[in-house]
C-alpha angles and dihedrals in degrees: 000000000000108000098209096058089039093053092053090048090055091069093057110089114221126196112221095306109189119232125237109272110274093358116115117227134183130210119189115205124203130192087261100052149345113268128239118250111249133172111273122249131161115313118176097177137018126240110262093247096048110131108166133014114209119195126196132180129006094092096119119114098023093126126190132309128264122262127336119353118251132174112221127193118200136182117303109005098321113141126175134187121200149071123320132238137147132247095191138319094300099036132079116194122207116198112209131196112304094024100285108152122208118194119217120189119228092244092058097046114107107170144333136192136187108248093228108022094049096045108137093004112134109225099221113183121223120241087256137356128022135305132209131191120202132179117249105184108293094349136071118229121208119207128183122206136081136317106236107179149313123264122184108299095351145059126235116228132180111215121207091229104022104042123222118350138170116231113197115217087239088066098036114114102169145332135200120194127200089229111215095173125091131230114332091221130033126180116252126192117327097329113123117245114216136193104212123201113207126211092239090063096264130120133203137181129222148136113271112243103159143356131190139148092285107039150010111222120207133180112223133156088004091299135104115244118194113199118194109241090234089063094053121088102173143330126217119206107236102215099117097262097105141018137181111255090219090060092059123080110249118239090216140354138184124203123222112260104182093167095047132254094289093063093065092220120124140159113214123205111271127214117223090353135080120255091268093053098256129116118293104257120170130164092357093304125108117220125205094203135041145079129283120208134178115216108281096035128109137179128197137197132196116235130197100237095255117131109275143176129210117213123181146136111245130193145102115302115260089232090079090066088077091058124087089243141100101210124186122191140162134230125211136189118207123193118194090343097310128104110252099169137015120189096205116216116352112196128197111265094015120128111273120246124247109229117201111161135173104225094186117207092332125173097197136022126189133190117208138186117206135185115246107181104038095261121091095193110120093004092137106154117196120205090193122193091359104188129183111210123197107167 
């Protein structure tokens, strides 16, 4: 990819331009503007002002993942979904859709759960040490102790009361690890550190080493990791200039209570999900990050008073199109208790709105969803890809 033409394209804001079917495109956003999607060619380094890389297309032919489906949480905000294997005593391997394998060292593992067997199981951590849950027929056994290693298709655990035991992945329900290690990836030199959102719902960190039409190559845990472009949704440059709102702890939030307090029914704001718990999907595009609100809900964050911008895609979630309804809602941004932006009516199926607001030196920002037509049903407002920028 030629950097000079690309740099000029960065300054041209584009509104949700769809990619050609099957053709992968890349848009590079800066603090100044959203980038324009362009076909991907070789890029060995990013422009200095690159903030967010948005990929579209190219996801065909990924296929499924190997083996049973586990959800794995690593150091930092890394999250992987796939089948498990081992690459040695100290290394867990997670196989993603399409066969891509991501290694995770034992010191950077935090927890894992089987997507089906651990459904509804609260992962309570012991006061110290590790804890494993394994299936024993119709029951689930909980054992406290220490994770020792990985061996083939199993992990080796030392239980405080049972001694050393091997837990096959076919019996593994869940695991929580005390986690004595630090971040799995730290930036070195001038290489750009990225937080990459994957289309299967996972996320991984690494230093960018190469990018072309087929793959995004990261360096993590002293290894090269080549991610197929079709597996990559977006990549945020981790240099302190921007953060996902959904990755920050809210200062306050109010659930929607459309039937009043006495009914005992409420819908709390959801991070990285729509208000019904499904993926954030707006205008035909699925977003890995954002906030889902039902009309009547609000969520608020504290800021540090530095100049900031809020950028997001706002509209009703596409999931309401399957309902026999015609909902209309509104979205509002409040800054330090005053309304800064009001979307006006947002109708189901209408094109979402690009939000790009100067918040000034704000101390507090709040996102709200409001009813517009006197009926809350289907008023699922998505604040998709809500990004706080502080260059």
